[in-house]
N, C-alpha and C positions, 0 to 999 in steps of 0.2 A: 554422835560426836559432841564432846563437851568443849565449849568455847567460853573463855573468860574475857570480857571486855572491861577495861579499867576506865571508869568515869571520874575518878578523883574522889576526894573526901566530901561528904555532904556537910555544908556549913550549918552551924548552930543558928537558931532564930535570932534575928536582930530587928529591933524596932526601926521603922522607917522615919527619916527626918521629916519635919513638917514642910509643907510647900507642895509643889506640883507632884503628881504621881510619877513613879519611875517610868522611864521610857520602856516600851514593849521590847522584849528581847528579839533579836533578828531571827534566831533559831530556837525553837522550843526543845526541851529535853526529848519529847517524843520524836521530833524531827531528826535530832542527832542519832537516836537509836535506830530510826528507820534507815538513815543514810549508812550507818555502820553495818546494819544487817544486809543491806543491798550490796555493799562493797564486799562483805564476807561471802555472800552467795555468788557474786561475780568471780571472786578469787577461786572459790571451790569449783565453780563451773568451768573456769579457764585453766584448771590445773593440768590439762592435757589428757582428755579422755581418749583412751586407745581402743579402737574397735577390736572385737575378737579376731584372732588370726583366721585367715581364709583356710578352708580345708585343702588338703593336698590333692594334686592331680595324680592319678594312678595309671601306671604303665604295666600292662600284663607281662608276666615273666614266669618261668618255671624253675624248679630245682635244677641246678646244673647250669643255668644260664649265667653269663658273666656280665657285669655292668662297669663301665668306665666313664667317669665324668671329666670333661676337659673343656674349660671355659664355659661357653653357653651351649655346648653340645653334650649329649648323653648317648653313649654307644651301648647297645644291648646285644650280646653275642649268644645265640642259641646254643644249647648243649650239643646239638647236631644229631645227624642220623648217619649210620654207616654206609659207605659206598661199597656196593657189591664187589666181592673179590679182592678187597684191600683192607688195610688197617686205617684208611683215611676216613675222616668225618666231613660231611657237608654241613657247614654252619652258616646261619643267616646273621648278617650284620645289619641291625636296624639303628638308624641315626635319628635322634630326636633333638629339637630345639627346646631348651629349658629357660625359664620355668614353665613355659606354655605346655610342655609335653607333646609338642606337635611333631608328627612323623615327617621327616625330610626325605629319607631314602631307605631303600631296603636292598641289600646286596648279598649274594651267596658266595662262599669261598670253601674250597676243600683244603683241609689242613690235617696234619698227622699228629698234632699235640695240642697242648693247652694254649689258648690265646691269652696274651699278657697285656695287650693294649690295642687301641684303634684311634685313627685320626682321619678327619675329612679335610681335603684340600681341593682347590679348584680342579674339577675333572677327575678326581680319584678319591678312593677311600683306602687308607693303608691299614693293614692288619699285621701285628707282630705276634709271633707264636714260637713255641718251643717244639722243635721237630721230634725229639725223643728224650728219653731220660738221661742221655749222655751229656746234655748241656748244650747241644747244637741249637742255634737260633735261626729264624728265617723271617723274611718280610715279604708280603704280597700286596701289590697295588691292584685295586679292582675298579672297574668302570662303575660310576654312580648309577644306581638302579638297574644294574645288569649282573649277569653271572660271568662276565668276561674278565679274565685275569690279564691286566695290562703288562705286568712283569712280576718276577719273583726272584729273590736273592737269598742265598744262605748267608745271613749276616745278622748282626744285632743292630737295631734301630737306635741311633743316638739322639737325633732331633729332627724336627720338621719345620721348614720355613715356607709357609704358604705364599708369602709375598715374593719369595725368590723361586718358587716352584722347585724346591730343593729338599732332599732328604740326605742326612749324613748317616752313613752306615759304617759299621766296623766288622771286617771279615777277619779271618785268621791271618791274612797277609798284609792288610792295608786298611786305611781309612778312605772312604769313598764319598764323593759328592755326586748324587744321582738325581736326574730329572724325575720329578714326581709322576709325570704322566707317561713318558716314553721309556723310563728306566735307563736312559743313556747315561753313561758315566761322564760327568763333566770334568772331574779331576780325581786323581788318585795319589795318595801319600803312602808309600810302602812302610811297613813297620821296620824299624831298625833292628838288626840282629843282636845288637848289644845295648838296647835301650827300651824306652817306654814312652807312650804317647798319652797325654791326659787331655780332657776336654775342659775348657776354661771359659769364664764369663757367660754362664748359661742364663739366658733371658727368655722367658715364656717357653722353656723347654728346648731351646736351640742354642748351641754353643757359639760364641763369637770367635774363639780362637782354638787352635790345636797346638799343644806345647809338647815338644819332644826333648828328652834328655838321654844322653848316651854315656856308656862307660868310657868311651874314647875322648870325652870332654867337649861335647857339643850340646848346646841348648838353643833351640829355635822355636819361634812362634809363627804360625800360619793363620791366614784369614780363612775361617771355616766356610765362607761363601764362595771363595775362589780357589782355595788350596795354595795360594801364593805365600812365600816366605815374606814376613814383614818385620822380623827381628831375629837376630842371632848373636850369640856370645860364646866365647871359649871358656871352658871350665877345667879344673884339674882332672886328670884321669883317675877314675875310681872303678877299677875292675870289679864287676859283680855287684855294683851299688846303685846303678841307675834305676832299676825296677823297684818301685815302691817308695822312693825317697823324693818324690816330686809332688807338691800339693798346690793346685790352683785355689786361691782365696780372693774373691772379688776381682780386682784388676792387678793382683799380685800373684806371683808363683814362687813358692818356697822350695828350695832345693838344698839337700844335704851335700855340700861340696867338699868339706874337709873331714867330716866324721865327728866333729866336736861342736856342732852347731848348724844352723841353717841360714842361708842367704836368701834375701827377698829381692826379686826382680820385678820391675813395673812393666805390665803388658800395655800395648803390644810390642814396644821397642826393646824390651828386656834391659832397661837401665837398672843397674844394681843400686838399691836404695838403703839397705841396712843389713846387718848381720846380728843374729842373736845366739848367745851361748846356750840357750835352753835346749835340752835334748828332746826333740820332737819325734825321734824314731819310734816306731811301733805305735804311733798315735794316728788318729784320723781327725780331720779338721772340718769345721762348719764353714760352708762357702760364704755365708752372710751371717754376721753375728752382731748387729747393731753397731756397725762401723768399728768393730773390734775383730780380733782373730781368736776364735775359741777352738781349743784342741782337747781331745778326749783320749784317755789311756785306760785300758782295762784295770790296771792295778793302781795307778797314781791318781786317777780321777780327772779333773778338769783344770786346764791352765789357760789363762787369757792374756793375750799380748796386745800391745799398742801397735796398730798397723802403720803408724807414721815412723816409729823408731825401733820396733821389735822388742821394746822393754816389757818384761813380765809385770803385769798389773796385779794379778791375784791368782791364787790356786785354791782348789777345794777337792777333797776326796769324797765329798758327800753326793755330788750330782753325777748321774749316769748319762744324762742327756739334757740339752738346753737349746732353745731356739728363740730368735728375736721376735719381739712384738713391740712396735713403737720404740720407746726409749728403754725398754725393759727386756729381760730374758725370762722366759718361762721354762722352768727346770723340773725334772722328776728325780726323785731319790730312789735308789735301788733298795726297796723295802719289800722283800719277799714274804714278810709276815702280814702284809696288808693286801686285802683283796682289791682295793682301789687306792693306789698310791696318790698322794696329793700333788696337785699342780701348783708349784711355788713360783712366786714373783721375786726376781732378783734385781737389784740395782746393777746395771751392766758394768759400770765403771769400777765398782768396789766389790761386787759379789755378795753384798749384804742381803740377807733374806728379808723381804718386806712383808710377807704374808702369803696365804695360799687360798685356793678356791675349793678346798675340801674334795668332795667326790666329783666335782665338775671336770669335764674333759674338754680340752681345746680342740676345735675343728678346723678353723681357718680364719684369715683376716676379715675384719668387719669394717675397716676404715677408721681413721682418727686414732690409731694406736690401740684399738680394741679388737676383740676376736669373738667369733661365734663359738658357742660351747654347748655341751649337752650333759645331762645327768641321767644315768640309767637305773631302772628298777628291773633287773633281768628276770627275776622270779615272776613278775607280772607282765613282762613284755611292754613296759611303759617307759617313756622318756620325757624329760623336760628339755626344752631348747631355749637358748637366750643369748645375750651379749655379755661377755666378760670384760671388765675394765681393770687392767693391771694397775692403773694409777690409784685406785681405791680398793682393789680386790673385791669390788661389788659385782653383783649379777643382776641384769635386767631380764626377767623371764619373758619370752615372747609367746610361748605356747607349750602345749603338751601333745603327746600322741600315744595311742595304744596299738597293740598288735605289732610292735616293732621287734624284729628278730636280730637286728644289728646291721653292719655294713653301712653305717652312716658317714657321710662326708659332705663338705661344702666346697663350692667354687663360686667366689663372689657372693651375691645374696641368694644363692640357691642351696637348699639342703635336700639330699636324697637319703633314703633309708630303705633297706629290704624289710618287707613285712613277713609275718609268719606264714602266709600262703605263697611266699617267694616273689610276689609282685613288688613293684618299685614305687614308693611314694615320693613326690616332688613338691617341696614347699618353696614359695616365694617369700623370702625373709624381709623384703623391703616394707 
């Protein structure tokens, strides 16, 4: 490392005046150089030496096994073995604490289709699976460290609240609030024959409200923990229009009430706060978009609204998807000619593109408006992983890994990836 230290201009020789000799300098030139060198070494030494990343912990798994990361729990579902005389598979659900990769429980369940998720709650492990290829879903609750099925329902799992010992399920006929351990139905909300029910205010995977709109002109909000109505309002009658024209966004619900725009109602009381003439039909909406409302349309691209007024802030036909990170949006462009489309950073308020992370892929929040990311070399089964900073579009590399086949995801400071031998590697990113 080349370092230049400026000492100033060397003065020309001057004769000393007669009289007493000059007083001895307090610091000699050698002392000054020594102090500067010491300061430089101290600065270099204190620049933040980062120890090499710890090697990952490895969890054994086989081809066909499924893995689901949820908070500080990792669920590994075995591919299963056939049950004699049936089309059912007996599958083992292993629950691990991460990043320690410590086995917490092991439970068996018989299912007839692919498992799509697992959750552990006090006294039970829930497994959601597809019954068959017809699209029928089911949920089974299992006793921890047992092969005992506590209850089973033909339903789609909407959310789990461990604190309330409650699971919200959706059947063909109703929304249900079910006790996690006993399977007892605490509340039931039938599906309206002329309407649609949406799940709103989702926090940690659990909805705060259920919102129903009907053709006959009824809009109501219910508490998802009790099933009780907590807000209702009358709407114009819109035959055949209720299904698919209601969108929960944060603490708002947007409803197509007149066919030439959308009205926004504040949850849970359903106070009407504004109306926008922007045509949001055939669009889908991001539930959280940096305190904005982001909508996406297959042909028109992206439209951003002010959630306080409903005013259109900006539009772009460039972005196929965007999600919030800190004060920015991270967007991808629909570029089918690129093997690795760039991850772009947008100013959320204006839509202006600030830069991109190139081939880096975002994985999940890292705190302070940053996110974890990875860069793949698929030909050599190698990845780099690090922290992406949208404010600077910079990357701080944390480490690298070999023999990675894919399936990487983060939850908090935990990174998991499937390796080429199907095992699961778990990194602590702190």
